[in-house]
DSSP file (Angstrom, degrees, kcal/mol; ACC not computed):
  #  RESIDUE AA STRUCTURE BP1 BP2  ACC     N-H-->O    O-->H-N    N-H-->O    O-->H-N    TCO  KAPPA ALPHA  PHI   PSI    X-CA   Y-CA   Z-CA
    1    1 A X              0   0    0      0, 0.0     2,-0.5     0, 0.0    20,-0.2   0.000 360.0 360.0 360.0 129.6  -16.9   61.1  145.4
    2    2 A X  B     +a   21   0A   0     18,-2.9    20,-3.0     2,-0.0     2,-0.4  -0.893 360.0 174.7-103.8 125.7  -19.1   60.8  148.5
    3    3 A X        +     0   0    0     -2,-0.5     2,-0.2    18,-0.2    20,-0.0  -0.999  39.8  53.2-130.3 133.7  -22.7   60.0  147.9
    4    4 A X  S    S-     0   0    0     -2,-0.4     2,-0.2     2,-0.0    19,-0.1  -0.599  94.6 -37.1 130.2 167.7  -25.1   59.3  150.7
    5    5 A X        -     0   0    0     -2,-0.2     2,-0.5     1,-0.1    19,-0.1  -0.389  56.5-159.8 -64.6 126.5  -26.3   60.8  154.0
    6    6 A X        -     0   0    0     17,-0.4     2,-0.3    -2,-0.2     5,-0.1  -0.933   9.8-137.9-112.1 125.2  -23.4   62.5  155.8
    7    7 A X    >>  -     0   0    0     -2,-0.5     3,-2.3     1,-0.1     4,-0.5  -0.575  18.1-125.6 -80.0 142.2  -23.6   63.1  159.5
    8    8 A X  G >4 S+     0   0    0      1,-0.3     3,-1.0    -2,-0.3     4,-0.4   0.832 110.0  58.3 -59.3 -30.6  -22.3   66.4  160.7
    9    9 A X  G 34 S+     0   0    0      1,-0.2    -1,-0.3     2,-0.1     4,-0.2   0.599 108.5  46.8 -75.1  -7.8  -19.9   64.8  163.2
   10   10 A X  G <> S+     0   0    0     -3,-2.3     4,-2.5     2,-0.1    -1,-0.2   0.348  84.0  98.8-107.6  -0.2  -18.3   62.9  160.2
   11   11 A X  H <X S+     0   0    0     -3,-1.0     4,-2.5    -4,-0.5     5,-0.2   0.888  80.3  50.9 -60.0 -44.4  -18.0   66.0  158.0
   12   12 A X  H  > S+     0   0    0     -4,-0.4     4,-1.6     1,-0.2    -1,-0.2   0.914 112.2  47.8 -62.3 -42.2  -14.3   66.7  158.8
   13   13 A X  H  > S+     0   0    0      1,-0.2     4,-1.8     2,-0.2    -1,-0.2   0.927 112.5  48.3 -62.5 -44.1  -13.4   63.1  158.0
   14   14 A X  H  X S+     0   0    0     -4,-2.5     4,-2.3     1,-0.2    -2,-0.2   0.881 108.6  54.4 -66.0 -37.6  -15.3   63.1  154.8
   15   15 A X  H  < S+     0   0    0     -4,-2.5    -1,-0.2     1,-0.2    -2,-0.2   0.825 110.5  46.9 -64.8 -31.0  -13.7   66.4  153.8
   16   16 A X  H  < S+     0   0    0     -4,-1.6    -1,-0.2    -5,-0.2    -2,-0.2   0.829 119.1  39.9 -75.6 -33.2  -10.3   64.8  154.3
   17   17 A X  H  < S+     0   0    0     -4,-1.8     2,-0.3    -5,-0.1    -2,-0.2   0.747 110.1  53.9 -91.2 -26.0  -11.2   61.7  152.3
   18   18 A X     <  -     0   0    0     -4,-2.3     3,-0.1    -5,-0.1    22,-0.1  -0.840  52.9-156.7-120.7 148.9  -13.2   62.9  149.4
   19   19 A X  S    S+     0   0    0     -2,-0.3    22,-2.3     1,-0.3     2,-0.4   0.734  89.2  29.5 -87.3 -25.3  -12.7   65.4  146.6
   20   20 A X  E     - b   0  41A   0     20,-0.2   -18,-2.9    22,-0.0     2,-0.5  -1.000  62.8-162.9-139.5 132.5  -16.4   65.8  146.0
   21   21 A X  E     -ab   2  42A   0     20,-2.7    22,-2.7    -2,-0.4     3,-0.3  -0.979   3.0-173.9-116.2 126.6  -19.4   65.5  148.4
   22   22 A X  E    S+     0   0A   0    -20,-3.0   -19,-0.1    -2,-0.5    20,-0.1   0.241  70.6  67.0-100.7  11.2  -22.8   65.1  146.7
   23   23 A X  E     +     0   0A   0    -21,-0.2   -17,-0.4    21,-0.1     2,-0.4  -0.069  49.7 142.5-132.8  39.4  -25.0   65.2  149.8
   24   24 A X  E     + b   0  44A   0     19,-2.0    21,-3.2    -3,-0.3    33,-0.3  -0.670  19.7 144.7 -72.2 128.8  -24.9   68.7  151.4
   25   25 A X        +     0   0    0     -2,-0.4     2,-0.3     1,-0.3    -1,-0.1   0.406  45.4  38.8-153.2   7.2  -28.4   69.2  152.6
   26   26 A X  S >> S-     0   0    0      1,-0.1     4,-1.8    31,-0.1     3,-0.7  -0.994  74.2-107.6-162.5 156.9  -28.7   71.1  155.9
   27   27 A X  H 3> S+     0   0    0     -2,-0.3     4,-2.4     1,-0.2     5,-0.2   0.831 114.0  56.3 -58.4 -36.8  -27.3   74.1  157.9
   28   28 A X  H 3> S+     0   0    0      1,-0.2     4,-2.1     2,-0.2    -1,-0.2   0.865 108.9  48.8 -66.2 -32.7  -25.5   71.9  160.5
   29   29 A X  H <> S+     0   0    0     -3,-0.7     4,-2.6     2,-0.2     5,-0.2   0.869 108.4  52.8 -71.1 -38.7  -23.6   70.2  157.7
   30   30 A X  H  X S+     0   0    0     -4,-1.8     4,-2.1     2,-0.2    -2,-0.2   0.924 111.5  46.4 -60.3 -46.1  -22.7   73.4  156.0
   31   31 A X  H  X S+     0   0    0     -4,-2.4     4,-1.3     2,-0.2    -2,-0.2   0.893 112.6  49.9 -61.6 -43.3  -21.2   74.7  159.4
   32   32 A X  H  < S+     0   0    0     -4,-2.1     4,-0.5     1,-0.2     3,-0.2   0.920 112.7  46.0 -65.1 -43.3  -19.4   71.4  160.0
   33   33 A X  H >< S+     0   0    0     -4,-2.6     3,-0.8     1,-0.2    -1,-0.2   0.849 108.9  56.2 -69.0 -33.1  -17.8   71.4  156.5
   34   34 A X  H 3< S+     0   0    0     -4,-2.1    -1,-0.2     1,-0.2    -2,-0.2   0.815 106.9  50.7 -66.3 -27.8  -16.9   75.1  156.8
   35   35 A X  T 3< S+     0   0    0     -4,-1.3    -1,-0.2    -3,-0.2    -2,-0.2   0.562  90.4 107.1 -84.2  -9.1  -15.0   74.2  160.0
   36   36 A X  S <  S-     0   0    0     -3,-0.8   -24,-0.1    -4,-0.5    -3,-0.0  -0.300  77.6-123.7 -71.4 155.2  -13.0   71.4  158.3
   37   37 A X  S    S+     0   0    0    -25,-0.1     2,-0.3     1,-0.0    -1,-0.1   0.735  96.6  38.4 -69.4 -22.8   -9.4   71.7  157.4
   38   38 A X  S    S-     0   0    0    -26,-0.1     2,-0.6    -5,-0.1    -2,-0.1  -0.945  71.0-146.3-133.4 147.5  -10.1   70.9  153.7
   39   39 A X        -     0   0    0     -2,-0.3     3,-0.1   -23,-0.1     2,-0.1  -0.872  15.2-168.7-120.8  99.2  -12.9   72.0  151.4
   40   40 A X        -     0   0    0     -2,-0.6    35,-0.3     1,-0.1   -20,-0.2  -0.371  41.4 -84.6 -75.1 164.9  -14.0   69.5  148.8
   41   41 A X  E     -b   20   0A   0    -22,-2.3   -20,-2.7    35,-0.1     2,-0.4  -0.478  52.8-147.7 -67.5 142.8  -16.4   70.5  146.0
   42   42 A X  E     -bc  21  76A   0     33,-2.4    35,-3.4   -22,-0.2    36,-1.2  -0.941  17.8-160.8-125.2 137.5  -20.0   70.2  147.2
   43   43 A X  E     - c   0  78A   0    -22,-2.7   -19,-2.0    -2,-0.4     2,-0.6  -0.957  24.8-131.8-108.6 129.4  -23.3   69.5  145.5
   44   44 A X  E     -bc  24  79A   0     34,-2.5    36,-2.6    -2,-0.5     2,-0.4  -0.738  23.6-136.2 -80.2 122.5  -26.4   70.6  147.4
   45   45 A X  E     - c   0  80A   0    -21,-3.2    12,-2.8    -2,-0.6     2,-0.5  -0.672  19.2-163.4 -85.0 128.0  -28.8   67.5  147.5
   46   46 A X  B     -f   57   0B   0     34,-3.1     2,-2.3    -2,-0.4    36,-0.4  -0.940  22.8-135.1-112.2 129.0  -32.4   68.5  146.7
   47   47 A X    >   +     0   0    0     10,-2.9     3,-1.7    -2,-0.5    12,-0.3  -0.551  34.5 176.9 -78.6  79.1  -35.3   66.1  147.6
   48   48 A X  T 3  S+     0   0    0     -2,-2.3    -1,-0.2     1,-0.3    35,-0.1   0.711  73.2  42.3 -65.5 -24.8  -36.7   66.8  144.2
   49   49 A X  T 3  S-     0   0    0     33,-0.3    -1,-0.3    -3,-0.2    -2,-0.1   0.252 105.6-123.1-102.7   8.9  -39.6   64.4  144.5
   50   50 A X    <   +     0   0    0     -3,-1.7     2,-0.5     1,-0.2    -2,-0.1   0.898  49.7 167.8  42.6  50.4  -40.5   65.4  148.1
   51   51 A X    >   -     0   0    0      4,-0.2     3,-1.0     1,-0.1    -1,-0.2  -0.793  35.9-145.5 -96.1 131.4  -40.1   61.9  149.4
   52   52 A X  T 3  S+     0   0    0     -2,-0.5    -1,-0.1     1,-0.3    -2,-0.1   0.872  97.4  54.5 -61.1 -38.1  -40.0   61.4  153.1
   53   53 A X  T 3  S+     0   0    0     -3,-0.1     2,-0.3     2,-0.0    -1,-0.3   0.615  97.2  80.4 -78.1  -9.9  -37.6   58.5  152.9
   54   54 A X  S <  S-     0   0    0     -3,-1.0    -7,-0.1     1,-0.1     2,-0.0  -0.725  74.6-125.4-101.0 147.5  -35.0   60.3  150.8
   55   55 A X        +     0   0    0     -2,-0.3    -4,-0.2    -9,-0.1     2,-0.1  -0.150  58.2  87.7 -76.4 177.2  -32.3   62.8  151.9
   56   56 A X  S    S-     0   0    0    -33,-0.1   -10,-0.3    -9,-0.1   -31,-0.1  -0.194  73.1 -77.8 110.1 155.9  -31.9   66.2  150.6
   57   57 A X  B     -f   46   0B   0    -12,-2.8   -10,-2.9   -33,-0.3    -7,-0.1  -0.457  50.7 -93.6 -86.9 161.3  -33.3   69.6  151.3
   58   58 A X    >>  -     0   0    0    -12,-0.2     3,-1.0    -2,-0.1     4,-0.5  -0.346  34.5-117.1 -64.8 153.0  -36.7   70.9  150.3
   59   59 A X  G >4 S+     0   0    0    -12,-0.3     3,-1.1     1,-0.3     4,-0.4   0.881 116.6  57.5 -61.9 -37.8  -36.8   72.8  147.0
   60   60 A X  G 34 S+     0   0    0      1,-0.2     4,-0.3     2,-0.1    -1,-0.3   0.723 102.8  55.3 -67.0 -20.2  -37.9   75.9  148.9
   61   61 A X  G <> S+     0   0    0     -3,-1.0     4,-2.4     1,-0.2     5,-0.3   0.554  81.3  92.0 -87.3  -9.2  -34.8   75.7  151.1
   62   62 A X  H <X S+     0   0    0     -3,-1.1     4,-2.5    -4,-0.5     5,-0.3   0.916  84.0  48.2 -58.2 -49.2  -32.3   75.7  148.2
   63   63 A X  H  > S+     0   0    0     -4,-0.4     4,-2.3     1,-0.2    -1,-0.2   0.925 114.7  45.4 -58.0 -43.7  -31.7   79.6  148.0
   64   64 A X  H  > S+     0   0    0     -4,-0.3     4,-2.2     2,-0.2    -1,-0.2   0.907 114.0  47.9 -69.4 -39.6  -31.1   79.9  151.7
   65   65 A X  H  X S+     0   0    0     -4,-2.4     4,-2.6     2,-0.2     5,-0.2   0.914 112.8  48.4 -66.3 -42.0  -28.8   76.9  152.0
   66   66 A X  H  X S+     0   0    0     -4,-2.5     4,-2.7    -5,-0.3     5,-0.2   0.918 110.6  51.1 -63.0 -42.6  -26.8   78.0  149.0
   67   67 A X  H  X S+     0   0    0     -4,-2.3     4,-2.7    -5,-0.3    -1,-0.2   0.898 111.0  49.1 -60.3 -41.7  -26.5   81.5  150.4
   68   68 A X  H  X S+     0   0    0     -4,-2.2     4,-1.6     2,-0.2    -2,-0.2   0.924 112.5  47.6 -65.6 -44.7  -25.3   80.1  153.7
   69   69 A X  H  <>S+     0   0    0     -4,-2.6     5,-2.5     2,-0.2     4,-0.3   0.878 113.1  48.3 -63.3 -39.4  -22.7   77.8  152.0
   70   70 A X  H ><5S+     0   0    0     -4,-2.7     3,-1.7     1,-0.2    -2,-0.2   0.933 109.3  52.6 -66.8 -44.2  -21.5   80.7  149.9
   71   71 A X  H 3<5S+     0   0    0     -4,-2.7    -1,-0.2     1,-0.3    -2,-0.2   0.846 107.8  53.0 -57.4 -33.0  -21.2   83.0  152.9
   72   72 A X  T 3<5S-     0   0    0     -4,-1.6    -1,-0.3    -5,-0.2    -2,-0.2   0.536 117.2-116.1 -82.4  -4.4  -19.1   80.2  154.6
   73   73 A X  T < 5 +     0   0    0     -3,-1.7     2,-0.2    -4,-0.3    -3,-0.2   0.693  57.7 159.6  81.6  17.9  -16.8   80.2  151.6
   74   74 A X      < -     0   0    0     -5,-2.5     2,-0.8     1,-0.1    -1,-0.2  -0.542  46.5-115.3 -78.7 140.9  -17.6   76.6  150.5
   75   75 A X        -     0   0    0    -35,-0.3   -33,-2.4    -2,-0.2     2,-0.6  -0.638  31.4-158.2 -77.9 108.1  -16.9   75.5  147.0
   76   76 A X  E     +c   42   0A   0     -2,-0.8   -33,-0.2   -35,-0.2    31,-0.1  -0.770  18.3 179.2 -92.8 121.1  -20.3   74.7  145.4
   77   77 A X  E     -     0   0A   0    -35,-3.4    30,-1.4    -2,-0.6     2,-0.3   0.822  54.9 -91.2 -86.1 -36.7  -20.1   72.4  142.4
   78   78 A X  E     -cd  43 107A   0    -36,-1.2   -34,-2.5    28,-0.2     2,-0.3  -0.985  54.8 -37.8 160.3-151.9  -23.9   72.4  141.8
   79   79 A X  E     -cd  44 108A   0     28,-2.2    30,-3.1    -2,-0.3     2,-0.4  -0.794  40.7-161.6-112.9 152.0  -27.1   70.6  142.7
   80   80 A X  E     +cd  45 109A   0    -36,-2.6   -34,-3.1    -2,-0.3     2,-0.3  -0.992  14.7 164.7-131.9 141.5  -27.7   66.8  143.1
   81   81 A X  E     - d   0 110A   0     28,-1.9    30,-0.5    -2,-0.4     2,-0.5  -0.988  27.9-151.6-154.0 153.6  -31.0   64.9  143.1
   82   82 A X        -     0   0    0    -36,-0.4   -33,-0.3    -2,-0.3     3,-0.1  -0.989  29.8-138.1-121.0 113.8  -32.4   61.4  142.8
   83   83 A X        -     0   0    0     -2,-0.5     6,-0.1     1,-0.1     7,-0.0  -0.263  36.8 -76.4 -71.8 160.9  -35.9   61.4  141.2
   84   84 A X    >   -     0   0    0      4,-0.1     3,-1.3     1,-0.1    -1,-0.1  -0.299  52.8-109.7 -58.3 136.2  -38.6   59.1  142.6
   85   85 A X  T 3  S+     0   0    0      1,-0.2    -1,-0.1    -3,-0.1     3,-0.1  -0.354  98.9  22.4 -63.3 143.6  -38.3   55.5  141.6
   86   86 A X  T 3  S+     0   0    0      1,-0.3     2,-0.3    -2,-0.1    -1,-0.2   0.395 102.6  98.3  82.8  -4.8  -40.9   54.2  139.1
   87   87 A X  S <  S-     0   0    0     -3,-1.3    -1,-0.3    -4,-0.0     2,-0.2  -0.829  90.5 -87.0-114.3 155.9  -41.8   57.7  137.6
   88   88 A X        -     0   0    0     -2,-0.3     4,-0.4     1,-0.2     3,-0.3  -0.436  38.8-156.8 -54.8 118.2  -40.5   59.3  134.5
   89   89 A X  S >> S+     0   0    0     -2,-0.2     4,-2.3     1,-0.2     3,-1.1   0.777  73.2  83.9 -74.8 -25.9  -37.2   61.1  135.6
   90   90 A X  H 3> S+     0   0    0      1,-0.3     4,-2.7     2,-0.2     5,-0.2   0.843  88.4  51.0 -51.0 -46.4  -37.0   63.7  132.9
   91   91 A X  H 3> S+     0   0    0     -3,-0.3     4,-1.7     1,-0.2    -1,-0.3   0.837 111.9  48.2 -60.0 -32.6  -39.4   66.2  134.6
   92   92 A X  H <> S+     0   0    0     -3,-1.1     4,-2.3    -4,-0.4    -1,-0.2   0.882 112.0  48.6 -75.1 -40.7  -37.4   66.0  137.8
   93   93 A X  H  X S+     0   0    0     -4,-2.3     4,-2.6     2,-0.2    -2,-0.2   0.907 110.8  51.4 -65.4 -39.0  -34.1   66.5  136.0
   94   94 A X  H  X S+     0   0    0     -4,-2.7     4,-2.2    -5,-0.3    -2,-0.2   0.897 109.3  50.1 -63.7 -39.0  -35.5   69.5  134.1
   95   95 A X  H  X S+     0   0    0     -4,-1.7     4,-2.6     2,-0.2    -1,-0.2   0.917 110.5  49.5 -66.2 -42.7  -36.7   71.0  137.4
   96   96 A X  H  X S+     0   0    0     -4,-2.3     4,-2.8     1,-0.2    -2,-0.2   0.926 110.4  50.7 -60.7 -42.8  -33.2   70.5  138.9
   97   97 A X  H  X S+     0   0    0     -4,-2.6     4,-2.5     1,-0.2    -1,-0.2   0.900 109.7  50.3 -63.2 -39.8  -31.6   72.1  135.9
   98   98 A X  H  X S+     0   0    0     -4,-2.2     4,-2.2     2,-0.2    -1,-0.2   0.908 111.1  49.1 -62.9 -43.1  -34.0   75.1  136.2
   99   99 A X  H  X S+     0   0    0     -4,-2.6     4,-1.8     2,-0.2    -2,-0.2   0.936 111.6  49.2 -62.9 -44.8  -33.2   75.5  139.9
  100  100 A X  H  <>S+     0   0    0     -4,-2.8     5,-2.5     1,-0.2     4,-0.3   0.920 110.8  50.0 -62.9 -43.2  -29.4   75.3  139.1
  101  101 A X  H ><5S+     0   0    0     -4,-2.5     3,-1.2     1,-0.2    -1,-0.2   0.900 108.3  53.2 -62.4 -40.8  -29.8   77.9  136.4
  102  102 A X  H 3<5S+     0   0    0     -4,-2.2    -1,-0.2     1,-0.3    -2,-0.2   0.848 114.0  42.8 -58.0 -37.0  -31.7   80.2  138.8
  103  103 A X  T 3<5S-     0   0    0     -4,-1.8    -1,-0.3    -5,-0.2    -2,-0.2   0.322 114.7-115.8 -95.3   7.0  -28.9   79.9  141.2
  104  104 A X  T < 5 +     0   0    0     -3,-1.2     2,-0.4    -4,-0.3    -3,-0.2   0.915  65.6 144.4  57.1  48.3  -26.1   80.3  138.6
  105  105 A X      < -     0   0    0     -5,-2.5    -1,-0.2    -8,-0.1   -27,-0.1  -0.951  35.1-168.8-111.9 137.4  -24.7   76.8  139.2
  106  106 A X        +     0   0    0     -2,-0.4     2,-0.3   -29,-0.3   -28,-0.2   0.711  59.1  89.8 -94.5 -24.1  -23.3   74.7  136.4
  107  107 A X  E     -d   78   0A   0    -30,-1.4   -28,-2.2   -31,-0.1     2,-0.4  -0.587  46.9-179.6 -84.8 132.7  -23.0   71.3  138.0
  108  108 A X  E     -d   79   0A   0     -2,-0.3    17,-2.5    15,-0.2    18,-1.7  -0.920   8.6-169.0-132.3 107.9  -25.8   68.8  137.9
  109  109 A X  E     +de  80 126A   0    -30,-3.1   -28,-1.9    -2,-0.4     2,-0.3  -0.819  41.4 125.3 -96.2 101.2  -25.3   65.5  139.7
  110  110 A X  E     +d   81   0A   0     16,-1.8    16,-0.2    -2,-1.0   -28,-0.1  -0.994  29.7  56.0-156.9 148.8  -28.3   63.5  138.5
  111  111 A X  E     -     0   0A   0    -30,-0.5    17,-2.7    -2,-0.3     2,-0.2   0.164  44.5-153.5 102.1 139.5  -29.0   60.2  136.7
  112  112 A X  E >>  - e   0 128A   0     15,-0.2     3,-1.8    17,-0.1     4,-1.0  -0.729  48.5 -70.5-133.4-176.5  -28.1   56.6  137.4
  113  113 A X  T 34 S+     0   0    0     15,-0.7     3,-0.5     1,-0.3     4,-0.2   0.839 129.2  48.4 -49.6 -42.2  -27.7   53.6  135.2
  114  114 A X  T 34 S+     0   0    0      1,-0.2    -1,-0.3     2,-0.1    15,-0.1   0.630 126.7  22.4 -80.6 -11.8  -31.4   53.3  134.3
  115  115 A X  T <> S+     0   0    0     -3,-1.8     4,-2.0     2,-0.1     3,-0.2   0.167  80.1 117.6-137.6  22.4  -31.9   56.9  133.4
  116  116 A X  H  X S+     0   0    0     -4,-1.0     4,-2.7    -3,-0.5     5,-0.2   0.836  73.1  60.3 -66.0 -31.2  -28.6   58.4  132.4
  117  117 A X  H  > S+     0   0    0     -4,-0.2     4,-2.4     1,-0.2    -1,-0.2   0.947 108.9  43.1 -61.0 -46.2  -29.6   59.1  128.9
  118  118 A X  H  > S+     0   0    0     -3,-0.2     4,-1.7     1,-0.2    -1,-0.2   0.904 113.9  52.1 -65.5 -40.4  -32.3   61.5  130.0
  119  119 A X  H  <>S+     0   0    0     -4,-2.0     5,-2.8     1,-0.2    -2,-0.2   0.905 110.7  47.0 -62.8 -40.9  -30.1   63.0  132.7
  120  120 A X  H ><5S+     0   0    0     -4,-2.7     3,-1.9     3,-0.2    -2,-0.2   0.920 109.5  53.6 -67.4 -44.0  -27.4   63.7  130.1
  121  121 A X  H 3<5S+     0   0    0     -4,-2.4    -1,-0.2     1,-0.3    -2,-0.2   0.855 110.1  49.6 -57.8 -33.0  -29.9   65.2  127.6
  122  122 A X  T 3<5S-     0   0    0     -4,-1.7    -1,-0.3    -5,-0.2    -2,-0.2   0.215 132.3 -85.0 -98.2  15.9  -31.0   67.5  130.4
  123  123 A X  T < 5 +     0   0    0     -3,-1.9   -15,-0.2     1,-0.2    -3,-0.2   0.555  61.6 169.4 105.4  10.5  -27.6   68.8  131.4
  124  124 A X      < -     0   0    0     -5,-2.8    -1,-0.2     1,-0.2   -15,-0.2  -0.295  13.5-177.9 -56.1 133.4  -26.1   66.2  133.9
  125  125 A X  S    S+     0   0    0    -17,-2.5     2,-0.3     1,-0.3   -16,-0.2   0.489  75.7  32.5-105.2  -9.7  -22.4   66.8  134.6
  126  126 A X  E     +e  109   0A   0    -18,-1.7   -16,-1.8   -16,-0.2    -1,-0.3  -0.971  68.2 179.9-146.4 130.9  -22.1   63.8  136.9
  127  127 A X  E     -     0   0A   0     -2,-0.3     2,-0.6   -18,-0.2   -15,-0.2  -0.921  26.1-129.8-129.6 157.1  -24.0   60.5  136.7
  128  128 A X  E     +e  112   0A   0    -17,-2.7   -15,-0.7    -2,-0.3     3,-0.2  -0.925  31.3 166.9-109.2 112.2  -23.9   57.4  138.9
  129  129 A X     >  +     0   0    0     -2,-0.6     4,-1.5   -17,-0.2    -1,-0.1  -0.019  25.9 127.7-120.1  30.1  -23.5   54.3  136.7
  130  130 A X  H  > S+     0   0    0      1,-0.2     4,-1.0     2,-0.2     3,-0.4   0.909  76.0  47.7 -54.0 -51.4  -22.6   51.4  139.1
  131  131 A X  H >> S+     0   0    0      1,-0.2     4,-1.3     2,-0.2     3,-0.6   0.890 109.7  52.9 -59.8 -43.6  -25.2   49.0  137.9
  132  132 A X  H 3> S+     0   0    0      1,-0.2     4,-0.5     2,-0.2    -1,-0.2   0.827 104.8  57.0 -62.8 -32.4  -24.5   49.5  134.2
  133  133 A X  H 3< S+     0   0    0     -4,-1.5    -1,-0.2    -3,-0.4    -2,-0.2   0.808 117.1  32.3 -71.3 -30.1  -20.8   48.8  134.8
  134  134 A X  H << S+     0   0    0     -4,-1.0     3,-0.5    -3,-0.6    -2,-0.2   0.494  92.7  89.0-109.8  -3.0  -21.5   45.4  136.3
  135  135 A X  H  < S+     0   0    0     -4,-1.3    -2,-0.1     1,-0.2    -3,-0.1   0.914 101.7  29.7 -60.4 -47.0  -24.6   44.1  134.4
  136  136 A X     <        0   0    0     -4,-0.5    -1,-0.2     1,-0.2    -2,-0.1   0.359 360.0 360.0 -99.5   5.9  -22.7   42.5  131.6
  137  137 A X              0   0    0     -3,-0.5    -1,-0.2    -4,-0.0    -2,-0.1   0.470 360.0 360.0 -72.7 360.0  -19.6   41.6  133.6
């Protein structure tokens, strides 16, 4: 699984190396992944809290980017988001689930060690639990 900002010029390498990419977020990356020899499953990353420092597309851009990815024949797993730090994550997870339902996507990559319970309650199909794995080690 690849999580993090992916440069378009590295898309072919990422497609070869990873089975799932959680950071599809712009037209140039869609085009680069469509041209790759292999198509991993893709999560469209949404900047759910409209934070300038975070990656992901604007909520308003979700339908157009999904349409472009579908037209390119890319395998869409679902939507991914990281809610703003320090705020209650549940409303952001609920919004992502609502967006996914609207777009007929089942996959929800949301939640990390500190908020995975809320993410799972709200439909997460993939969570990132690195910190929880190493806290008591």
